[in-house]
SEKEDO-274290 format. One record per residue: residue in three letters; residue number from 1; x, y, z of N, C-alpha, C, CB in turn. Coordinates in nm, 2 decimals. Each point is the difference from the previous one (the first is absolute). Glycine has a CB too. Layout:
BEGIN
lumse rest=ALA&nr=NUM&n_east=X&n_north=Y&n_up=Z&ca_east=X&ca_north=Y&ca_up=Z&c_east=X&c_north=Y&c_up=Z&cb_east=X&cb_north=Y&cb_up=Z
...
end
This chain:
BEGIN
lumse rest=MET&nr=1&n_east=0.08&n_north=-0.12&n_up=0.00&ca_east=-0.08&ca_north=0.12&ca_up=0.00&c_east=0.09&c_north=0.12&c_up=0.00&cb_east=-0.18&cb_north=-0.12&cb_up=0.12
lumse rest=THR&nr=2&n_east=0.13&n_north=0.22&n_up=-0.20&ca_east=0.08&ca_north=0.13&ca_up=0.00&c_east=-0.05&c_north=0.08&c_up=0.12&cb_east=0.03&cb_north=-0.01&cb_up=-0.25
lumse rest=LYS&nr=3&n_east=0.05&n_north=0.12&n_up=0.28&ca_east=-0.03&ca_north=0.09&ca_up=0.11&c_east=-0.13&c_north=0.06&c_up=-0.02&cb_east=0.24&cb_north=0.04&cb_up=0.04
lumse rest=LYS&nr=4&n_east=-0.26&n_north=0.00&n_up=-0.17&ca_east=-0.13&ca_north=0.07&ca_up=-0.04&c_east=-0.12&c_north=-0.09&c_up=0.02&cb_east=0.13&cb_north=0.14&cb_up=-0.16
lumse rest=GLU&nr=5&n_east=-0.12&n_north=-0.27&n_up=0.13&ca_east=-0.10&ca_north=-0.10&ca_up=0.02&c_east=-0.03&c_north=-0.02&c_up=0.15&cb_east=0.06&cb_north=-0.11&cb_up=-0.22
lumse rest=ILE&nr=6&n_east=0.04&n_north=0.11&n_up=0.30&ca_east=-0.02&ca_north=-0.02&ca_up=0.14&c_east=-0.07&c_north=0.12&c_up=0.06&cb_east=0.21&cb_north=-0.14&cb_up=0.01
lumse rest=GLU&nr=7&n_east=-0.17&n_north=0.26&n_up=-0.05&ca_east=-0.06&ca_north=0.12&ca_up=0.05&c_east=-0.15&c_north=0.01&c_up=-0.05&cb_east=0.22&cb_north=0.11&cb_up=0.00
lumse rest=ALA&nr=8&n_east=-0.25&n_north=-0.16&n_up=-0.12&ca_east=-0.14&ca_north=0.00&ca_up=-0.05&c_east=-0.08&c_north=-0.09&c_up=0.08&cb_east=0.08&cb_north=0.06&cb_up=-0.23
lumse rest=GLU&nr=9&n_east=-0.03&n_north=-0.18&n_up=0.26&ca_east=-0.08&ca_north=-0.10&ca_up=0.08&c_east=-0.02&c_north=0.05&c_up=0.14&cb_east=0.10&cb_north=-0.19&cb_up=-0.14
lumse rest=LEU&nr=10&n_east=0.00&n_north=0.25&n_up=0.20&ca_east=-0.01&ca_north=0.05&ca_up=0.13&c_east=-0.11&c_north=0.11&c_up=0.01&cb_east=0.24&cb_north=-0.05&cb_up=0.04
lumse rest=ALA&nr=11&n_east=-0.24&n_north=0.14&n_up=-0.14&ca_east=-0.11&ca_north=0.10&ca_up=-0.01&c_east=-0.14&c_north=-0.06&c_up=-0.01&cb_east=0.17&cb_north=0.16&cb_up=-0.11
lumse rest=GLU&nr=12&n_east=-0.18&n_north=-0.26&n_up=0.03&ca_east=-0.13&ca_north=-0.07&ca_up=-0.01&c_east=-0.04&c_north=-0.07&c_up=0.13&cb_east=0.05&cb_north=-0.04&cb_up=-0.25
lumse rest=LEU&nr=13&n_east=0.05&n_north=-0.03&n_up=0.31&ca_east=-0.03&ca_north=-0.06&ca_up=0.13&c_east=-0.04&c_north=0.10&c_up=0.11&cb_east=0.16&cb_north=-0.18&cb_up=-0.07
lumse rest=LYS&nr=14&n_east=-0.09&n_north=0.29&n_up=0.07&ca_east=-0.04&ca_north=0.10&ca_up=0.10&c_east=-0.14&c_north=0.05&c_up=-0.02&cb_east=0.24&cb_north=0.07&cb_up=0.01
lumse rest=ALA&nr=15&n_east=-0.28&n_north=-0.05&n_up=-0.14&ca_east=-0.14&ca_north=0.04&ca_up=-0.03&c_east=-0.10&c_north=-0.10&c_up=0.05&cb_east=0.08&cb_north=0.14&cb_up=-0.20
lumse rest=ASP&nr=16&n_east=-0.05&n_north=-0.27&n_up=0.16&ca_east=-0.08&ca_north=-0.11&ca_up=0.04&c_east=-0.01&c_north=-0.01&c_up=0.16&cb_east=0.06&cb_north=-0.13&cb_up=-0.21
lumse rest=TYR&nr=17&n_east=0.05&n_north=0.15&n_up=0.27&ca_east=0.00&ca_north=-0.01&ca_up=0.15&c_east=-0.09&c_north=0.11&c_up=0.06&cb_east=0.24&cb_north=-0.09&cb_up=-0.01
lumse rest=SER&nr=18&n_east=-0.23&n_north=0.21&n_up=-0.04&ca_east=-0.08&ca_north=0.11&ca_up=0.05&c_east=-0.15&c_north=-0.03&c_up=-0.02&cb_east=0.19&cb_north=0.16&cb_up=-0.04
lumse rest=ARG&nr=19&n_east=-0.22&n_north=-0.21&n_up=-0.08&ca_east=-0.14&ca_north=-0.03&ca_up=-0.03&c_east=-0.06&c_north=-0.11&c_up=0.09&cb_east=0.04&cb_north=0.07&cb_up=-0.24
lumse rest=ILE&nr=20&n_east=0.04&n_north=-0.18&n_up=0.25&ca_east=-0.04&ca_north=-0.11&ca_up=0.08&c_east=-0.01&c_north=0.04&c_up=0.15&cb_east=0.10&cb_north=-0.16&cb_up=-0.16
lumse rest=GLN&nr=21&n_east=-0.01&n_north=0.23&n_up=0.21&ca_east=0.00&ca_north=0.05&ca_up=0.14&c_east=-0.12&c_north=0.08&c_up=0.03&cb_east=0.25&cb_north=0.00&cb_up=0.00
lumse rest=GLY&nr=22&n_east=-0.29&n_north=0.08&n_up=-0.10&ca_east=-0.13&ca_north=0.08&ca_up=0.02&c_east=-0.12&c_north=-0.09&c_up=0.00&cb_east=0.11&cb_north=0.19&cb_up=-0.11
lumse rest=ASP&nr=23&n_east=-0.11&n_north=-0.29&n_up=0.02&ca_east=-0.11&ca_north=-0.10&ca_up=0.00&c_east=-0.01&c_north=-0.07&c_up=0.13&cb_east=0.03&cb_north=-0.03&cb_up=-0.25
lumse rest=VAL&nr=24&n_east=0.09&n_north=-0.01&n_up=0.30&ca_east=0.00&ca_north=-0.08&ca_up=0.13&c_east=-0.05&c_north=0.09&c_up=0.11&cb_east=0.19&cb_north=-0.14&cb_up=-0.08
lumse rest=GLU&nr=25&n_east=-0.15&n_north=0.26&n_up=0.09&ca_east=-0.05&ca_north=0.09&ca_up=0.10&c_east=-0.15&c_north=0.02&c_up=-0.01&cb_east=0.23&cb_north=0.12&cb_up=0.00
lumse rest=LYS&nr=26&n_east=-0.28&n_north=-0.10&n_up=-0.12&ca_east=-0.14&ca_north=0.02&ca_up=-0.02&c_east=-0.08&c_north=-0.13&c_up=0.05&cb_east=0.05&cb_north=0.16&cb_up=-0.19
lumse rest=ALA&nr=27&n_east=0.00&n_north=-0.27&n_up=0.15&ca_east=-0.06&ca_north=-0.13&ca_up=0.03&c_east=0.00&c_north=-0.02&c_up=0.15&cb_east=0.07&cb_north=-0.10&cb_up=-0.22
lumse rest=THR&nr=28&n_east=0.04&n_north=0.14&n_up=0.29&ca_east=0.01&ca_north=-0.01&ca_up=0.14&c_east=-0.11&c_north=0.08&c_up=0.07&cb_east=0.25&cb_north=-0.04&cb_up=-0.02
lumse rest=SER&nr=29&n_east=-0.27&n_north=0.16&n_up=-0.03&ca_east=-0.10&ca_north=0.08&ca_up=0.06&c_east=-0.14&c_north=-0.05&c_up=-0.01&cb_east=0.14&cb_north=0.19&cb_up=-0.05
lumse rest=PHE&nr=30&n_east=-0.16&n_north=-0.28&n_up=-0.04&ca_east=-0.14&ca_north=-0.07&ca_up=-0.02&c_east=0.00&c_north=-0.14&c_up=0.05&cb_east=-0.04&cb_north=0.14&cb_up=-0.20
lumse rest=SER&nr=31&n_east=0.15&n_north=-0.18&n_up=0.28&ca_east=0.01&ca_north=-0.13&ca_up=0.06&c_east=0.00&c_north=-0.11&c_up=-0.11&cb_east=-0.11&cb_north=0.09&cb_up=0.21
lumse rest=VAL&nr=32&n_east=0.17&n_north=-0.06&n_up=-0.32&ca_east=0.01&ca_north=-0.10&ca_up=-0.11&c_east=0.13&c_north=-0.08&c_up=0.01&cb_east=-0.15&cb_north=0.14&cb_up=-0.15
lumse rest=ASP&nr=33&n_east=0.16&n_north=-0.26&n_up=0.11&ca_east=0.12&ca_north=-0.08&ca_up=0.01&c_east=0.11&c_north=0.06&c_up=-0.09&cb_east=-0.14&cb_north=-0.21&cb_up=0.05
lumse rest=THR&nr=34&n_east=0.25&n_north=0.24&n_up=0.00&ca_east=0.11&ca_north=0.07&ca_up=-0.07&c_east=0.12&c_north=-0.09&c_up=-0.02&cb_east=-0.08&cb_north=0.21&cb_up=0.09
lumse rest=SER&nr=35&n_east=0.07&n_north=-0.34&n_up=-0.06&ca_east=0.12&ca_north=-0.09&ca_up=-0.01&c_east=0.06&c_north=-0.01&c_up=-0.14&cb_east=-0.10&cb_north=-0.13&cb_up=0.19
lumse rest=ALA&nr=36&n_east=0.01&n_north=0.13&n_up=-0.29&ca_east=0.06&ca_north=-0.01&ca_up=-0.14&c_east=0.08&c_north=0.13&c_up=-0.03&cb_east=-0.20&cb_north=-0.15&cb_up=-0.07
lumse rest=GLY&nr=37&n_east=0.14&n_north=0.26&n_up=0.10&ca_east=0.07&ca_north=0.13&ca_up=-0.02&c_east=0.13&c_north=0.01&c_up=0.08&cb_east=-0.22&cb_north=0.11&cb_up=-0.05
lumse rest=GLU&nr=38&n_east=0.22&n_north=-0.15&n_up=0.17&ca_east=0.12&ca_north=0.00&ca_up=0.09&c_east=0.10&c_north=-0.09&c_up=-0.06&cb_east=-0.14&cb_north=0.05&cb_up=0.20
lumse rest=LYS&nr=39&n_east=0.10&n_north=-0.17&n_up=-0.25&ca_east=0.10&ca_north=-0.09&ca_up=-0.06&c_east=0.06&c_north=0.06&c_up=-0.12&cb_east=-0.14&cb_north=-0.20&cb_up=0.08
lumse rest=ARG&nr=40&n_east=0.06&n_north=0.27&n_up=-0.16&ca_east=0.06&ca_north=0.06&ca_up=-0.12&c_east=0.09&c_north=0.11&c_up=0.03&cb_east=-0.21&cb_north=-0.05&cb_up=-0.12
lumse rest=LEU&nr=41&n_east=0.19&n_north=0.13&n_up=0.23&ca_east=0.09&ca_north=0.10&ca_up=0.04&c_east=0.13&c_north=-0.06&c_up=0.04&cb_east=-0.19&cb_north=0.14&cb_up=0.08
lumse rest=ILE&nr=42&n_east=0.19&n_north=-0.25&n_up=-0.01&ca_east=0.12&ca_north=-0.07&ca_up=0.04&c_east=0.08&c_north=-0.05&c_up=-0.12&cb_east=-0.11&cb_north=-0.07&cb_up=0.21
lumse rest=GLU&nr=43&n_east=0.04&n_north=0.02&n_up=-0.31&ca_east=0.06&ca_north=-0.04&ca_up=-0.13&c_east=0.07&c_north=0.12&c_up=-0.07&cb_east=-0.17&cb_north=-0.19&cb_up=-0.02
lumse rest=ILE&nr=44&n_east=0.10&n_north=0.30&n_up=0.02&ca_east=0.05&ca_north=0.12&ca_up=-0.06&c_east=0.13&c_north=0.05&c_up=0.07&cb_east=-0.23&cb_north=0.06&cb_up=-0.08
lumse rest=GLU&nr=45&n_east=0.22&n_north=-0.06&n_up=0.21&ca_east=0.12&ca_north=0.04&ca_up=0.09&c_east=0.12&c_north=-0.09&c_up=-0.03&cb_east=-0.16&cb_north=0.08&cb_up=0.17
lumse rest=ASP&nr=46&n_east=0.14&n_north=-0.21&n_up=-0.18&ca_east=0.11&ca_north=-0.09&ca_up=-0.03&c_east=0.06&c_north=0.03&c_up=-0.14&cb_east=-0.11&cb_north=-0.18&cb_up=0.15
lumse rest=ARG&nr=47&n_east=0.02&n_north=0.20&n_up=-0.25&ca_east=0.05&ca_north=0.02&ca_up=-0.13&c_east=0.08&c_north=0.14&c_up=-0.01&cb_east=-0.20&cb_north=-0.14&cb_up=-0.09
lumse rest=MET&nr=48&n_east=0.15&n_north=0.23&n_up=0.17&ca_east=0.07&ca_north=0.13&ca_up=0.00&c_east=0.13&c_north=-0.01&c_up=0.06&cb_east=-0.22&cb_north=0.12&cb_up=0.01
lumse rest=LYS&nr=49&n_east=0.23&n_north=-0.20&n_up=0.10&ca_east=0.13&ca_north=-0.02&ca_up=0.06&c_east=0.10&c_north=-0.07&c_up=-0.10&cb_east=-0.11&cb_north=-0.02&cb_up=0.22
lumse rest=GLN&nr=50&n_east=0.06&n_north=-0.08&n_up=-0.29&ca_east=0.09&ca_north=-0.06&ca_up=-0.10&c_east=0.05&c_north=0.10&c_up=-0.11&cb_east=-0.13&cb_north=-0.21&cb_up=0.04
lumse rest=LEU&nr=51&n_east=0.03&n_north=0.29&n_up=-0.09&ca_east=0.04&ca_north=0.10&ca_up=-0.10&c_east=0.09&c_north=0.10&c_up=0.06&cb_east=-0.22&cb_north=-0.04&cb_up=-0.11
lumse rest=ASN&nr=52&n_east=0.20&n_north=0.09&n_up=0.23&ca_east=0.09&ca_north=0.10&ca_up=0.06&c_east=0.15&c_north=-0.06&c_up=0.01&cb_east=-0.20&cb_north=0.10&cb_up=0.12
lumse rest=ARG&nr=53&n_east=0.21&n_north=-0.23&n_up=-0.08&ca_east=0.13&ca_north=-0.06&ca_up=0.00&c_east=0.06&c_north=0.00&c_up=-0.13&cb_east=-0.07&cb_north=-0.15&cb_up=0.19
lumse rest=GLN&nr=54&n_east=-0.01&n_north=0.12&n_up=-0.30&ca_east=0.06&ca_north=0.00&ca_up=-0.13&c_east=0.04&c_north=0.14&c_up=-0.04&cb_east=-0.14&cb_north=-0.20&cb_up=-0.06
lumse rest=LEU&nr=55&n_east=0.06&n_north=0.30&n_up=0.10&ca_east=0.03&ca_north=0.13&ca_up=-0.03&c_east=0.13&c_north=0.05&c_up=0.07&cb_east=-0.24&cb_north=0.05&cb_up=-0.03
lumse rest=ASP&nr=56&n_east=0.26&n_north=-0.10&n_up=0.15&ca_east=0.13&ca_north=0.03&ca_up=0.07&c_east=0.12&c_north=-0.05&c_up=-0.07&cb_east=-0.13&cb_north=-0.01&cb_up=0.21
lumse rest=ASP&nr=57&n_east=0.11&n_north=-0.10&n_up=-0.28&ca_east=0.11&ca_north=-0.06&ca_up=-0.08&c_east=0.05&c_north=0.09&c_up=-0.11&cb_east=-0.08&cb_north=-0.23&cb_up=0.06
lumse rest=PHE&nr=58&n_east=-0.01&n_north=0.31&n_up=-0.11&ca_east=0.04&ca_north=0.10&ca_up=-0.11&c_east=0.08&c_north=0.11&c_up=0.06&cb_east=-0.20&cb_north=-0.06&cb_up=-0.13
lumse rest=ALA&nr=59&n_east=0.19&n_north=0.09&n_up=0.26&ca_east=0.07&ca_north=0.12&ca_up=0.05&c_east=0.15&c_north=-0.03&c_up=0.02&cb_east=-0.20&cb_north=0.06&cb_up=0.12
end
């Protein structure tokens, strides 16, 4: 992966994370099950960590 591709994927993941986090917060306020959203947030966090490590290798 190129540095530009990593940065693009990180930007996309950050947007997804913000959207899902908002959905989870909204669902929580209505006492709706949020486990799927929370699981997805963890997956996104893990992927972002991987990409940030790859990005560090370019520095």
